[in-house]
C-alpha positions in Angstrom: -12.5 14.4 40.0 -13.0 13.6 43.7 -14.3 16.0 46.3 -12.4 19.1 47.1 -11.5 17.6 50.5 -10.1 14.4 49.0 -8.1 16.4 46.3 -6.7 18.8 48.9 -5.6 15.9 51.1 -3.9 14.3 48.2 -2.1 17.5 47.3 -1.0 17.8 50.9 0.5 14.3 50.8 2.2 15.1 47.5 3.8 18.1 49.1 5.3 15.6 51.6 6.7 13.7 48.6 4.3 10.8 48.9 4.5 9.0 45.5 1.4 6.9 46.2 -0.5 10.2 46.7 0.7 11.5 43.4 -0.5 8.3 41.7 -3.9 8.6 43.4 -4.1 12.3 42.4 -3.2 11.3 38.9 -6.0 8.7 38.8 -8.5 11.2 40.2 -7.6 14.3 38.3 -5.9 13.3 35.0 -9.1 12.9 32.9 -10.2 16.5 33.7 -6.7 17.9 33.3 -6.2 16.0 30.1 -9.4 17.5 28.8 -8.1 21.0 29.6 -4.8 20.4 27.8 -6.6 18.9 24.8 -9.0 21.7 24.5 -6.2 24.3 24.4 -3.6 22.4 22.4 -6.0 20.6 20.0 -3.6 17.7 19.5 -3.8 14.5 21.5 -0.1 13.8 21.5 0.8 17.3 22.6 -1.9 17.1 25.3 -0.6 13.8 26.6 2.9 15.3 26.8 1.6 18.4 28.5 -0.3 16.4 31.1 2.9 14.6 32.1 4.6 17.9 32.5 1.7 19.3 34.5 2.0 16.5 37.0 5.8 17.2 37.3 4.8 20.8 38.1 2.3 19.6 40.6 4.9 17.4 42.2 7.3 20.4 42.6 4.7 23.0 43.5 2.3 21.0 45.8 3.8 22.7 48.9 2.6 26.1 47.4 -1.0 24.9 47.4 -1.5 25.5 51.1 -0.8 29.2 50.5 -3.4 29.3 47.7 -6.9 30.6 48.2 -8.4 28.7 45.3 -10.2 25.3 45.4 -8.0 22.3 44.9 -9.6 21.4 41.5 -9.2 25.1 40.4 -5.6 25.1 41.4 -4.9 21.9 39.3 -6.9 23.2 36.3 -5.0 26.5 36.5 -1.7 24.7 36.3 -2.8 22.6 33.3 -4.3 25.7 31.6 -1.2 27.9 32.1 1.1 25.1 31.0 -0.9 24.4 27.9 -0.9 28.1 27.0 2.9 28.2 27.5 3.2 25.2 25.1 1.1 27.1 22.5 3.2 30.2 22.9 6.4 28.2 22.5 5.1 26.8 19.1 4.5 30.2 17.5 7.5 32.3 16.4 7.4 35.8 17.6 6.7 38.3 14.7 9.2 41.2 14.3 6.5 43.6 13.2 2.7 43.7 13.1 2.5 43.1 9.3 4.2 39.7 9.8 1.7 38.6 12.4 -1.2 37.6 10.2 -3.2 35.6 12.9 -4.7 38.5 14.8 -8.3 37.5 14.1 -10.5 36.9 17.2 -11.3 33.2 17.3 -13.9 33.4 20.1 -17.5 32.5 19.3 -19.8 35.3 18.3 -22.5 36.3 20.9 -25.2 34.5 18.9 -23.4 31.2 18.7 -22.6 31.5 22.4 -26.2 32.1 23.3 -27.3 29.1 21.2 -24.6 26.9 22.8 -25.8 27.9 26.3 -29.4 27.1 25.4 -28.3 23.7 24.2 -26.4 23.1 27.5 -29.6 24.0 29.5 -31.6 21.6 27.3 -29.1 18.8 28.0 -29.1 19.5 31.7 -32.9 19.4 31.8 -32.9 16.1 29.9 -30.2 14.7 32.2 -32.6 15.4 35.2 -35.1 13.0 33.6 -32.7 10.1 34.0 -32.3 8.1 37.2 -29.6 9.7 39.3 -27.2 6.8 39.0 -27.7 6.7 35.3 -27.1 10.4 35.0 -23.9 10.1 37.0 -22.7 7.2 34.8 -23.4 9.2 31.6 -21.5 12.3 32.9 -18.6 10.1 34.1 -18.4 8.4 30.8 -18.8 11.3 28.4 -17.4 14.2 30.5 -14.7 12.6 32.7 -13.8 10.0 30.1 -14.1 6.9 32.3 -14.2 3.6 30.5 -17.1 1.1 30.7 -15.0 -1.1 33.0 -14.2 1.8 35.4 -17.9 2.7 35.5 -18.9 -0.9 36.1 -16.4 -1.2 39.0 -17.6 2.1 40.4 -21.3 1.1 40.4 -20.6 -2.6 41.3 -22.4 -3.9 38.2 -21.3 -6.2 35.4 -19.7 -4.7 32.4 -22.6 -5.5 30.0 -25.0 -4.0 32.5 -23.1 -0.7 32.4 -23.1 -0.8 28.6 -26.9 -1.3 28.6 -27.3 1.6 31.2 -25.3 4.0 29.0 -27.0 3.0 25.7 -30.5 3.3 27.2 -29.7 6.6 28.9 -28.4 8.0 25.6 -31.5 6.9 23.8 -33.7 8.6 26.5 -31.5 11.7 26.1 -32.0 11.7 22.4 -35.8 11.3 22.8 -35.8 14.2 25.2 -33.7 16.5 23.0 -35.9 15.7 20.0 -39.0 17.0 21.8 
């Protein structure tokens, strides 16, 4: 996603019904919002459908953002999250009584698993710091934001094969660091 200032400016232009701004906002925010939808819905097709509906909501609600006190990225993520949860709720039939509702188990990670996961995240962050800054940005963009090799090559003004080499070597360095 772009900077908060850039995203806020795009949302403001969308509120004025600027279709080009919506297209730019989609290009900037859709990878992150798709990831949110996919994480909640756990189905790629449903997440793609939800993402389209999210941008319809953004189109209709952009004028409400100025009244909001959240960051622009937070506002967009909240819309995607809430819509995805609504889609999940619409899937499940409402149980008439508690005995019919057999899926009451807590699906959250236990505290031990959460602690291990946080420790792994810190190790990965520490290893990412060992990479050159542009390589680290490229790795994050590829594997967190979901940018393609071509998009990354264009962003960094390097040939496609150079970008592939950057990512491969960076991943090898990360693996070496994590193995220590």
